[in-house]
C-alpha positions as CSV (number, residue, x, y, z in Angstrom):
1,M,49.0,-0.1,-1.5
2,P,46.4,0.1,0.8
3,P,47.0,1.2,4.1
4,P,47.6,-1.0,7.1
5,E,44.9,-1.7,10.1
6,V,47.1,-0.8,12.1
7,S,50.6,1.6,13.1
8,V,52.3,0.1,15.8
9,V,55.0,3.0,17.0
10,V,57.4,2.0,19.4
11,P,59.3,5.2,21.3
12,N,62.1,3.9,22.3
13,F,64.6,5.9,25.3
14,N,67.6,4.0,26.5
15,H,65.5,0.1,26.9
16,A,67.9,-1.3,25.3
17,R,67.6,-4.7,27.9
18,Y,63.8,-4.8,26.6
19,L,63.7,-4.0,23.2
20,E,64.0,-7.4,21.8
21,R,61.9,-8.6,23.3
22,R,59.5,-6.3,22.7
23,L,60.1,-5.9,19.0
24,D,59.7,-9.7,18.7
25,S,56.2,-9.8,20.5
26,V,55.0,-7.1,17.9
27,L,56.4,-8.9,15.3
28,A,54.5,-12.2,16.3
29,Q,51.2,-10.4,16.2
30,S,48.8,-12.9,14.8
31,C,47.2,-9.5,13.4
32,R,49.8,-9.6,10.1
33,D,47.9,-6.0,8.8
34,I,50.3,-3.8,10.4
35,E,53.1,-1.0,10.1
36,V,55.8,-0.8,12.6
37,I,57.2,2.7,13.2
38,I,60.7,2.0,15.9
39,L,61.1,6.2,16.8
40,D,64.6,6.6,19.2
41,D,65.1,9.4,20.9
42,R,68.8,9.7,21.2
43,S,69.5,6.5,23.7
44,T,72.8,6.2,25.2
45,D,72.5,2.4,25.2
46,D,72.6,-0.2,23.0
47,S,69.6,0.2,21.8
48,R,70.2,2.0,18.3
49,R,72.3,-1.7,17.1
50,L,69.2,-3.5,18.8
51,I,67.2,-1.6,16.3
52,E,69.4,-1.7,13.3
53,R,68.6,-5.7,13.1
54,Y,64.6,-5.2,12.7
55,R,65.2,-2.4,9.9
56,D,64.6,-4.6,7.0
57,H,62.1,-6.9,8.2
58,P,58.9,-6.4,6.0
59,L,56.7,-4.8,8.6
60,V,59.0,-2.4,9.6
61,R,57.9,0.8,7.8
62,H,60.0,3.5,9.8
63,V,62.7,3.9,11.7
64,V,64.0,7.3,12.8
65,F,67.0,8.0,15.2
66,N,66.5,11.5,16.9
67,D,70.1,13.0,17.0
68,V,69.0,15.6,19.9
69,N,66.8,13.7,22.9
70,T,63.3,15.2,22.8
71,G,62.6,15.6,26.7
72,S,59.2,13.7,27.0
73,P,58.1,10.5,25.6
74,F,55.0,12.4,24.6
75,R,56.9,14.2,21.8
76,Q,57.5,10.4,20.4
77,W,54.0,9.6,20.3
78,E,53.3,12.9,18.2
79,R,56.3,12.2,16.0
80,G,54.8,8.0,15.5
81,I,51.9,9.0,14.8
82,G,52.4,11.8,12.2
83,L,54.1,9.0,10.3
84,A,51.2,6.5,10.6
85,A,49.0,5.4,8.0
86,G,47.1,2.8,9.8
87,R,43.1,3.1,11.1
88,W,44.2,2.1,14.7
89,I,47.2,3.2,16.9
90,W,49.2,1.2,18.9
91,L,52.0,3.1,21.3
92,A,53.7,0.1,22.1
93,E,55.9,1.1,24.7
94,S,59.6,-0.1,24.5
95,D,59.6,-1.9,27.9
96,D,56.7,-3.4,27.6
97,F,55.9,-7.1,26.1
98,C,52.4,-8.8,24.8
99,E,50.8,-11.7,23.8
100,P,50.8,-12.8,20.0
101,D,46.9,-12.2,20.0
102,L,46.5,-8.6,21.3
103,L,45.9,-7.1,18.4
104,E,43.5,-9.4,16.6
105,S,41.4,-9.4,20.3
106,L,41.3,-5.6,20.2
107,L,40.3,-5.4,16.6
108,A,37.7,-8.0,17.5
109,E,36.7,-4.9,20.3
110,T,36.3,-2.5,17.6
111,R,34.0,-4.6,15.1
112,R,31.8,-5.3,17.8
113,H,31.3,-2.0,18.8
114,P,31.4,0.3,16.2
115,D,31.8,3.7,17.9
116,V,34.9,2.5,20.1
117,G,37.6,5.5,20.0
118,I,39.9,3.1,22.6
119,A,39.9,-0.4,22.9
120,F,42.7,-2.0,25.5
121,C,42.8,-4.9,27.8
122,R,43.5,-6.1,31.1
123,S,47.2,-6.1,32.1
124,E,49.9,-7.4,34.2
125,W,52.4,-5.5,36.0
126,V,56.0,-6.9,35.7
127,D,59.2,-5.4,37.6
128,A,62.4,-5.0,35.5
129,D,63.2,-8.8,35.9
130,G,60.0,-9.8,34.1
131,V,58.3,-10.9,37.5
132,A,54.6,-10.6,38.1
133,G,53.6,-8.5,40.9
134,E,49.9,-7.1,42.4
135,D,47.2,-6.8,39.8
136,L,46.3,-3.2,39.5
137,S,43.9,-3.3,37.2
138,L,40.5,-1.4,37.9
139,F,38.4,-3.8,36.2
140,R,37.3,-7.3,36.4
141,D,34.9,-7.9,33.8
142,D,34.7,-7.1,30.0
143,R,32.6,-3.9,29.5
144,F,31.6,-1.1,27.2
145,V,31.8,2.4,28.1
146,E,30.3,5.9,26.3
147,G,32.5,8.3,25.9
148,T,31.5,10.7,28.2
149,D,30.7,8.4,31.0
150,A,34.5,7.4,30.7
151,V,35.6,11.1,30.7
152,K,33.7,11.2,33.9
153,E,35.8,8.6,35.3
154,M,39.2,9.8,34.0
155,L,38.5,12.9,35.6
156,F,39.2,11.2,39.0
157,H,42.0,8.7,37.9
158,C,43.7,7.3,34.0
159,T,41.4,4.3,33.9
160,V,43.8,3.1,31.1
161,H,46.9,1.9,33.2
162,N,49.2,1.7,30.0
163,A,49.4,2.9,26.7
164,S,50.8,-0.7,25.6
165,S,47.3,-2.2,26.4
166,A,45.4,0.1,23.9
167,I,44.5,0.7,20.4
168,I,43.2,4.0,19.9
169,R,41.6,5.2,16.2
170,R,44.4,7.0,14.0
171,D,41.8,10.1,13.4
172,L,40.9,10.6,16.8
173,A,44.8,9.9,17.9
174,A,46.2,12.7,15.9
175,R,43.9,15.7,17.1
176,A,44.5,14.4,20.7
177,V,47.9,14.1,20.8
178,R,48.8,17.9,19.7
179,G,50.9,19.9,22.6
180,L,51.2,16.5,24.7
181,G,55.4,17.4,24.4
182,R,55.2,19.6,27.3
183,Y,53.7,17.0,29.5
184,R,56.4,14.1,31.7
185,A,54.1,12.0,33.4
186,C,50.8,12.3,32.4
187,G,50.4,13.2,28.7
188,D,49.1,10.0,28.1
189,W,45.8,10.7,31.1
190,I,44.9,13.9,29.0
191,F,45.3,12.1,25.9
192,Y,42.6,9.5,26.7
193,V,39.9,12.2,28.0
194,R,40.3,14.4,24.8
195,V,40.0,11.0,23.0
196,L,37.1,9.9,25.0
197,Q,35.0,13.4,24.5
198,R,34.6,12.0,20.7
199,A,34.3,8.5,21.0
200,N,33.5,5.3,23.1
201,L,35.9,3.0,25.2
202,A,35.7,-0.3,25.3
203,F,37.7,-3.2,27.6
204,T,38.2,-6.9,27.4
205,N,39.4,-8.7,30.8
206,R,41.8,-11.0,28.8
207,R,45.3,-10.4,30.5
208,L,47.2,-9.9,27.0
209,N,49.6,-7.4,28.1
210,S,52.6,-6.9,30.6
211,F,54.0,-3.6,31.3
212,R,56.9,-2.8,33.5
213,W,56.0,-0.9,36.9
214,Y,59.2,0.4,38.8
215,H,57.5,0.6,42.5
216,A,60.7,1.5,44.4
217,N,62.6,3.8,42.1
218,V,63.1,7.5,42.8
219,S,61.7,8.4,39.3
220,S,58.3,6.3,40.6
221,R,58.4,8.6,43.6
222,A,59.0,12.0,41.9
223,R,56.5,10.8,39.4
224,K,53.8,10.7,42.7
225,R,54.1,14.7,42.9
226,L,53.6,15.0,38.6
227,W,50.4,12.8,38.7
228,V,49.2,15.1,41.0
229,T,50.4,18.7,39.0
230,E,50.0,17.2,36.0
231,G,47.1,15.1,36.2
232,V,44.8,18.0,37.7
233,R,45.3,19.5,34.1
234,V,42.6,16.7,32.9
235,L,40.1,19.4,34.4
236,D,41.2,21.9,31.7
237,E,40.5,19.2,28.6
238,V,36.8,18.9,29.9
239,S,33.6,20.5,28.1
240,F,31.3,20.5,30.4
241,H,28.5,21.0,27.6
242,R,29.1,17.7,26.7
243,V,30.3,16.3,29.7
244,R,27.6,16.8,31.9
245,H,28.0,17.2,35.4
246,T,25.1,17.6,38.1
247,E,26.3,20.1,41.1
248,P,26.6,17.0,43.9
249,E,28.9,15.2,41.2
250,F,31.0,18.3,40.4
251,R,31.4,19.0,44.5
252,R,32.9,15.2,44.5
253,L,35.3,16.1,41.9
254,R,36.1,19.1,43.3
255,A,37.0,17.8,46.6
256,H,39.0,15.4,45.1
257,W,41.4,17.4,43.7
258,I,41.7,20.1,46.3
259,G,42.5,16.5,48.5
260,Q,45.2,15.5,46.0
261,I,47.3,19.0,45.5
262,A,46.8,19.5,49.9
263,G,50.3,17.6,49.9
264,V,52.1,19.4,47.0
265,G,54.3,22.7,47.5
266,P,52.7,25.8,47.4
267,V,53.6,27.2,43.6
268,D,52.6,23.8,42.4
269,R,49.2,24.2,44.2
270,L,48.8,27.4,43.1
271,A,48.8,26.2,39.7
272,A,46.5,23.4,40.3
273,W,43.9,26.1,42.0
274,T,43.9,27.3,38.6
275,S,42.8,24.2,36.5
276,I,40.2,23.5,39.9
277,A,38.7,27.1,39.7
278,S,38.4,27.4,35.7
279,A,36.9,24.4,35.9
280,A,34.5,25.5,38.7
281,I,33.7,28.3,36.3
282,R,33.2,26.6,33.2
283,H,30.9,23.7,34.7
284,R,28.6,27.2,36.3
285,V,28.6,28.3,32.8
286,A,27.7,25.1,31.2
287,T,25.3,24.1,33.8
288,L,23.2,27.8,33.1
289,L,23.0,27.3,29.3
290,A,21.6,24.0,30.2
291,G,18.8,25.2,32.1
292,R,17.8,28.0,29.5
293,A,17.9,25.6,26.5
294,G,15.6,23.3,28.7
């Protein structure tokens, strides 16, 4: 049997409330050349019973229940990608849902731009009850971006807001996902930076994805700290030999992160300064070597 075009990884933890809508929206895709991999990270709600209802569906290839919770959603990403056989990976988060033509539309972008490593769509933010909220999308038009230019943007903020909105080439994903389990919030951001140093980015402005955005809850406030203390680690991932920065560009990047870390505690600030200082040294070395080569 030939491998499927897309491997759909659905990592779940305690999302029984949303799981049926998620899985139904995956299995209703107009693109049928898919395999579905359902992973449960030792949920304590009714998730297991709901997942078992889908085990015998012809498109469901793997169902895995963890005996012990991994402590990080990105460990589940790594496991799911390791099981995948498709050319493309879709990390369909378990509390999100989508339109039936999401995959068909994203695959069309990859055919239009063969060197793409990530193709993603516009998303609608919804609350816990599925009510649409503020549109926080950064882009309003279809776009194609060279990978190195996309990384330059990514070093300031994560432009792919939601994993469920994107498909990623499996060969690149398998390499980029390694070691992400140590992150709790920004593993996706670091994952994209790794991929986009090796391939390009495409975006369609069609709103095909809906994802949960819990604006007011405690975990969201805690994540704001992690978005700084983990987010600054994107600087550790960039190769300044590949992603060239002029001196003014790098000064702007450094100033951005110095401003971001100003509000965190002294221990976190010290760790963040390590990433900023290391990036400055690596940028300087890359600049000197480029000058000699020129």
